[in-house]
Steps between C-alpha positions, in 0.01 A plus 500: 500500500770469766864565407587135566225386265617747236857371531377143468296574188785695342758230571263222389477666160880509478568134588612309193687187396852496361745234391836453664680587177346849501523541877862393548673826393284697745570256783872560466448865603405373847196706601260208520340252736363152452159457661466148639205279424393538865405862434225656296685676218267798474470536878879508526523769233239711682686466833825614338331787316345617827833467682364246749844440648377265775346252256791520260752446780317187619481360146872559450583338835285196413664470158176566312633818337858454379769571251542181297777260577757442225362147466156640414646733239683208341199267504272765346749542216473128422122507442405638160205738529500500882226742609458739791240744621651845534413851606706812559459664839758775476783463557455122499406235251301219662485156342331173586574173328217344301499122515356295214188318609 
């Protein structure tokens, strides 16, 4: 198995869901990114884990990989049980908003 495939499998096993109430104290530490809906969450985690700086730079420039705006932080606090996907790719915590369907 290629290293990239091994990273993908390992990270896939680590992806989980978390509520905003549990996530909020960790967010305040600042070492996190919000993965936009335009991006594949797992693919983004793999790119960061493999230090694919070119991809990450483009995503940041396009606004698909960001630090959340204060407005987002406030709105997430207003929704009881708001859920996110999350995974730790040291030293970062990656999150992606889960929308109710």
